[in-house]
C-alpha positions in Angstrom: 134.0 189.1 168.6 133.1 191.9 170.9 129.7 191.9 172.4 127.0 194.2 171.0 126.3 197.5 172.7 122.6 196.8 172.5 120.6 193.6 172.1 117.1 192.4 172.4 116.0 189.6 174.7 114.8 187.5 171.8 118.4 186.8 170.9 118.8 189.1 168.0 115.6 190.1 166.3 116.4 193.7 167.2 119.5 195.0 165.3 122.5 195.7 167.5 124.9 198.5 167.0 128.0 197.3 165.2 131.4 197.8 167.0 133.8 199.9 165.1 137.5 198.9 164.4 138.6 200.6 167.6 135.8 198.9 169.7 133.6 202.0 169.8 130.0 202.1 168.7 129.5 202.5 165.0 126.4 203.1 162.9 123.3 201.0 162.9 122.7 198.6 160.0 121.0 200.5 157.3 122.4 203.8 158.5 125.0 205.8 156.5 127.7 203.6 155.0 131.3 204.5 154.6 130.3 206.6 151.6 127.8 208.6 153.5 124.8 207.1 152.0 121.9 205.1 153.7 122.9 201.9 151.9 123.0 198.8 154.0 126.5 197.3 153.9 125.1 194.2 152.2 124.0 196.3 149.2 127.2 198.5 149.1 129.2 198.4 145.8 132.9 198.6 146.6 135.5 200.2 144.3 136.7 197.8 141.5 140.1 196.9 142.9 138.7 196.2 146.3 135.7 194.3 144.8 137.9 192.0 142.7 140.6 191.4 145.3 138.1 190.6 148.1 136.1 188.4 145.6 139.3 186.5 144.8 139.7 185.9 148.6 136.3 184.2 148.6 137.4 182.0 145.6 140.6 181.0 147.4 138.6 180.0 150.5 136.2 177.8 148.6 138.2 176.5 145.7 139.2 173.2 147.3 135.6 172.5 148.3 134.4 173.0 144.7 137.0 170.7 143.0 136.9 167.9 145.5 133.5 166.4 144.7 134.1 166.2 140.9 137.6 164.7 141.6 136.1 162.0 143.8 133.1 161.2 141.6 135.2 161.4 138.4 137.6 158.9 139.9 134.8 156.7 141.0 133.3 156.7 137.5 136.7 156.0 135.9 137.0 159.2 133.8 140.1 159.9 131.8 142.4 162.8 132.8 140.9 164.9 130.0 137.3 164.3 131.0 138.1 164.7 134.7 139.6 168.2 133.9 136.4 169.0 132.0 134.3 167.9 135.0 136.3 170.2 137.3 136.0 173.1 135.0 132.2 172.5 134.7 131.9 172.5 138.6 133.8 175.9 138.7 131.6 177.3 136.0 128.3 176.2 137.5 129.4 177.3 141.0 130.0 180.8 139.6 126.5 180.8 137.9 124.9 179.6 141.2 126.7 182.3 143.2 125.7 185.1 140.9 122.1 183.9 141.0 122.2 183.8 144.8 123.8 187.2 145.3 122.3 189.3 142.6 119.0 187.5 142.2 116.2 187.6 139.7 112.5 187.9 140.5 112.0 185.9 143.8 115.1 183.8 143.2 118.3 184.5 145.2 118.8 185.5 148.9 120.6 188.6 147.8 123.1 188.1 150.7 126.9 187.5 150.4 126.2 183.8 150.0 128.5 181.5 148.1 127.1 178.5 146.3 129.1 175.5 145.1 129.1 171.8 144.6 127.3 170.0 147.5 129.5 167.4 149.2 126.4 165.7 150.6 125.8 164.1 147.3 129.2 162.5 146.8 128.5 159.1 148.5 125.1 158.6 146.8 126.6 159.5 143.4 129.4 157.0 143.9 126.8 154.4 144.8 124.8 155.2 141.6 128.0 154.9 139.6 128.7 151.4 141.1 125.1 150.3 140.2 125.0 151.6 136.7 128.6 151.2 135.5 131.0 153.8 134.2 129.3 154.3 130.8 125.9 155.1 132.1 126.7 156.5 135.6 126.9 160.3 134.8 123.7 160.5 132.7 121.8 158.7 135.5 123.4 161.0 138.1 122.6 164.1 136.1 119.0 163.0 135.6 118.6 162.5 139.3 120.2 165.9 140.1 117.8 167.7 137.7 114.7 166.2 139.3 116.1 166.9 142.9 116.8 170.5 141.9 113.2 171.0 140.6 111.9 169.5 143.8 113.9 172.0 145.8 112.6 174.9 143.7 109.0 173.9 144.1 109.3 173.1 147.8 111.2 176.4 148.7 108.1 178.5 149.7 106.9 175.7 152.1 110.3 174.6 153.4 111.2 178.2 154.4 108.3 178.3 156.9 110.4 176.2 159.2 112.0 179.4 160.3 109.4 179.7 163.1 111.2 176.7 164.6 114.6 178.4 164.5 114.6 180.9 167.4 118.0 182.3 168.5 118.8 179.3 170.7 118.4 176.9 167.7 120.2 179.4 165.4 123.1 179.7 167.8 123.4 175.9 168.1 123.4 175.3 164.4 125.9 178.1 163.7 128.2 176.7 166.3 127.9 173.2 164.7 128.6 174.6 161.3 132.0 175.9 162.5 132.8 172.8 164.6 131.8 170.5 161.7 134.2 172.3 159.3 137.2 172.3 161.7 138.1 168.7 161.0 138.2 169.5 157.3 140.8 172.3 158.1 142.8 169.9 160.2 142.9 167.3 157.4 144.0 170.0 155.0 146.7 171.0 157.4 148.0 167.4 157.3 148.2 167.4 153.5 144.6 166.9 152.2 144.3 163.1 152.0 146.2 160.1 153.4 147.6 159.1 150.0 149.1 162.6 149.4 152.9 162.8 149.5 154.1 164.0 152.9 150.6 163.6 154.5 150.9 164.3 158.2 154.6 165.2 158.0 156.2 167.9 160.2 156.7 170.0 157.0 153.0 170.0 156.1 151.8 170.7 159.6 154.5 173.4 160.1 153.4 175.1 156.8 149.8 175.1 158.1 151.0 176.7 161.4 153.1 179.3 159.5 150.0 180.2 157.4 147.8 180.4 160.5 150.3 182.7 162.3 150.5 184.9 159.1 146.7 185.3 158.9 146.5 186.2 162.6 149.4 188.7 162.4 148.0 190.3 159.3 144.7 190.7 160.9 146.3 192.2 164.0 149.0 194.4 162.5 147.5 195.6 159.1 144.9 198.3 158.9 142.0 199.2 156.6 141.8 197.5 153.2 144.9 195.3 153.8 143.5 194.0 157.1 140.4 192.9 155.2 142.7 191.0 152.8 144.5 189.2 155.7 143.4 185.8 154.5 144.6 186.3 150.9 147.9 187.7 152.2 148.3 184.7 154.5 147.5 182.3 151.7 150.0 184.0 149.4 152.7 184.0 152.1 152.1 180.3 152.9 152.3 179.4 149.2 155.6 181.2 148.8 157.0 179.3 151.8 155.7 176.0 150.3 158.0 176.2 147.2 161.4 175.8 148.9 159.8 173.1 151.1 158.8 171.1 148.0 155.1 171.2 148.9 153.9 173.1 145.8 153.3 171.5 142.4 153.4 173.2 139.0 152.3 170.1 137.1 148.6 171.1 137.0 149.5 174.4 135.4 151.7 172.8 132.7 149.0 170.3 131.7 145.9 172.6 131.8 144.2 173.9 128.7 144.1 177.7 128.1 140.4 177.9 127.1 137.5 175.5 127.1 133.8 176.3 126.4 131.3 174.3 128.4 129.8 171.5 126.3 126.2 170.9 127.2 125.5 167.2 128.1 129.1 166.2 127.2 128.6 162.9 128.9 125.3 162.1 127.3 121.6 163.1 127.7 120.3 162.7 131.2 118.7 159.3 132.1 116.0 159.0 134.8 116.2 156.1 137.3 113.7 156.0 140.1 116.1 154.7 142.8 118.8 157.3 141.8 116.1 160.1 141.9 114.9 159.2 145.4 118.6 159.1 146.6 119.4 162.5 145.2 116.0 164.0 146.5 117.0 162.9 150.0 120.4 164.6 149.5 118.6 167.8 148.4 116.5 167.8 151.5 119.7 167.6 153.6 121.2 170.4 151.5 118.1 172.6 152.0 118.4 172.1 155.7 122.0 173.1 155.7 121.4 176.1 153.3 118.6 177.3 155.7 121.0 177.1 158.6 123.7 178.9 156.7 121.4 181.7 155.6 120.3 182.2 159.2 123.9 182.3 160.3 124.9 184.7 157.6 121.9 186.9 158.3 123.1 187.2 161.9 126.7 188.1 160.8 125.7 190.8 158.3 122.9 192.1 160.5 120.2 191.5 157.9 118.0 188.8 159.4 117.0 186.0 157.0 113.2 186.0 157.1 110.8 183.7 155.2 110.9 185.5 151.8 114.7 185.6 152.0 115.0 181.9 152.8 112.5 181.0 150.1 114.4 183.1 147.5 117.7 181.5 148.6 116.3 177.9 148.4 114.8 178.7 145.0 118.2 179.7 143.8 119.7 176.5 145.2 117.0 174.5 143.3 117.3 176.3 140.0 121.1 176.2 140.0 121.0 172.5 140.9 118.5 171.8 138.0 120.6 173.7 135.5 124.0 172.5 136.6 123.8 169.1 134.8 123.2 170.9 131.5 126.8 172.1 131.8 128.0 168.8 133.4 127.8 170.1 137.0 126.4 168.7 140.2 124.0 169.8 142.9 124.6 173.4 144.2 124.3 174.4 147.9 125.8 176.9 150.4 129.5 177.0 151.3 129.7 177.6 155.0 133.5 178.3 155.0 132.7 181.6 153.2 130.4 182.7 156.1 133.5 182.6 158.3 135.3 184.8 155.8 132.5 187.4 155.9 132.7 187.4 159.7 136.6 187.6 159.7 136.9 190.5 157.2 133.7 192.4 158.2 133.1 192.9 154.4 129.4 192.3 154.1 128.8 193.4 150.5 127.0 190.8 148.4 128.6 192.3 145.3 132.0 191.1 146.6 130.7 187.6 146.6 129.1 188.2 143.1 132.6 189.2 141.9 133.9 185.9 143.3 131.1 184.2 141.3 132.3 186.0 138.2 135.9 184.8 138.9 134.7 181.2 139.2 133.0 181.5 135.8 136.3 182.8 134.3 138.2 179.9 136.0 135.8 177.4 134.5 136.3 178.9 131.0 140.1 179.2 131.3 141.3 176.0 133.0 144.9 177.3 133.1 143.8 180.1 135.5 142.0 177.6 137.7 145.2 175.6 137.8 147.1 178.6 139.1 144.6 179.0 142.0 145.1 175.3 142.7 148.8 176.0 143.4 147.8 176.9 146.9 148.9 173.7 148.9 146.4 171.9 151.1 148.4 172.6 154.3 148.2 176.4 153.5 144.4 176.1 153.1 144.3 174.2 156.4 146.1 176.9 158.4 143.7 179.6 157.0 140.7 177.3 157.5 141.2 177.0 161.2 140.8 180.8 161.4 137.8 180.8 159.1 135.9 177.9 160.6 136.7 178.9 164.2 135.2 182.3 163.4 131.9 180.7 162.4 131.8 178.7 165.7 132.6 181.9 167.7 129.6 183.6 165.9 127.4 180.8 167.1 128.6 181.0 170.7 127.9 184.7 170.6 124.3 184.1 169.4 123.8 181.5 172.2 125.1 184.0 174.8 122.2 186.3 173.7 119.6 183.5 173.6 118.6 183.1 177.3 120.8 180.2 178.3 119.7 180.5 182.0 116.7 178.4 181.0 117.2 174.7 181.8 115.2 173.8 178.7 117.6 175.8 176.5 120.6 174.3 178.2 119.3 170.7 177.5 118.4 171.7 173.9 121.9 173.0 173.2 123.8 170.3 174.9 122.0 167.4 173.3 121.9 169.0 169.9 125.7 169.7 170.0 126.3 166.1 171.2 124.3 164.6 168.4 125.9 166.9 165.9 129.4 166.0 167.0 128.9 162.2 166.8 129.5 161.9 163.0 132.4 164.4 163.4 134.1 162.4 166.1 133.3 158.9 164.6 132.5 159.2 160.9 131.6 155.5 160.6 129.1 155.7 163.5 126.0 155.4 161.2 127.5 153.0 158.6 125.2 150.1 159.6 122.0 152.2 159.2 119.8 152.4 156.1 121.1 154.8 153.3 118.4 157.5 154.0 119.5 157.7 157.6 123.2 157.7 156.7 122.7 160.6 154.3 121.0 162.7 156.9 123.1 161.8 160.0 126.5 161.6 158.4 126.4 165.5 158.3 126.9 166.9 161.8 125.2 170.1 160.7 122.0 168.4 159.5 122.0 165.9 162.4 122.4 168.6 165.0 120.0 170.9 163.2 117.2 168.3 163.1 117.7 167.5 166.8 117.7 171.2 167.8 114.4 171.8 165.9 112.8 168.7 167.5 113.8 169.7 171.0 112.6 173.2 170.4 109.2 171.7 169.4 109.2 169.6 172.6 110.2 172.4 175.0 108.6 175.5 173.4 105.7 174.3 171.3 104.2 171.1 172.5 101.7 172.0 175.2 102.8 175.6 175.1 99.2 177.0 175.1 98.3 175.0 178.2 101.5 176.1 180.0 100.9 179.7 179.0 97.3 179.6 180.3 98.5 178.1 183.6 101.2 180.7 184.1 98.8 183.5 183.3 96.1 182.1 185.6 98.6 181.9 188.5 99.5 185.5 188.1 103.2 184.8 187.7 103.6 185.4 184.1 102.6 189.1 183.4 104.2 189.6 180.0 105.8 186.2 179.7 102.6 184.4 180.3 101.1 185.9 177.2 103.6 184.3 174.8 103.6 180.5 174.3 106.9 178.9 175.2 108.3 181.9 177.1 110.1 181.0 180.3 109.5 183.4 183.2 112.5 185.3 184.2 114.6 184.2 181.2 113.5 186.8 178.7 113.7 184.1 176.0 110.9 184.2 173.5 109.4 181.1 172.1 110.4 179.3 168.9 107.8 181.3 167.0 109.9 184.4 166.9 110.3 185.4 163.2 112.7 188.0 161.9 110.9 190.8 160.1 113.6 191.9 157.7 112.8 191.7 154.0 115.2 190.9 151.1 116.6 193.7 149.1 
């Protein structure tokens, strides 16, 4: 990503001019769009063909992430093939509803950013544990009851949780955005090998070669194509990789042959929700972790689309997470949260319209209602997704590095903050079993590199920029060395880095 032509020394609270396709300076955010209006790119409605095709690209990027949790939980509960298919369709349907709520919004619900919501993977391990405790017959009603309560907790806590933004200055934002990308890269690598160790041909030269072909195709499309087709480089690469997969024997038509054409969601198909105290506590912990990750994702996306996520935006986004989570079990779905891989797609394509992602949400609803269509999307082999995922997730990490470059890294305090936070965040990525001996609440928080690194970055920011900041500020001011920097708690002389209290001032649309 090319550096901005202008930037503020607070690491991004002043909008920077966006580089054009040829590297020259383009318009400021909020200035005239391609249509000549003053509409911000986030609020721009694209022509129907472009809207649907780019929306489908978002669906392709997230599809595997949506269907994986119900597959794992359904297998753990011991569902039949028919009920497992219903659970997958329900996850697609509820992910579509959650995405529409997040992008279009109602009242003070929905971030109104190009923000994709889907089934949270953070809840998989606790839900499997609940299933083992309550047995196959009662597992899903207990899980759904716990998810409903956790969703309501998220909705009620949103206006308070979002105030944590004052502890997310650019140096923390950049660290977390980088960790989001780094945390997702092992997922892409696993996809490139075939998806799971038990899959046929897992780790074979054919699988890895197919991932490499897809990666090269995406890169070449992005380099050689222009305009609309360049923005569809990921979709073109996925289609090309899938076509190559057929003669290699890595694509399977079985899912299409067995899928139903149409299926309406059946409310509480697996029984009325049951409420178990231990299960509720477990899922509430998961929801707090999901809220932390969603906050980090919204801050990252706000940077990329150049509409900073302020407190009202974060509160609205978390309310959407909570409401969608509370409603999902009605249609046999699970907890909903942000999908970070789609942030990489926004950064890669430069298409910032929230209506594109809303179109993707509509497509997800259709896939949930017509399982046969969903099975067609599932034809894309895991190695193909892996090759494309390396580009997507690497793009997110690159966005974080860019934010860190603007965040005053000449400060030794910031250097320690970033290095320790990245180290703590990478621990569960490098050694997934590192925290297995710890209590369940600790495992739930620390097994996610994003949440572990985010918590550490916030704590170190408190230590370096908030604890004793007033005393340090007074000392600097009294010594005559501070001038402007001495008047701001936590500011480091000569660094130009504002304290952790910097709060973006943008408002949601």
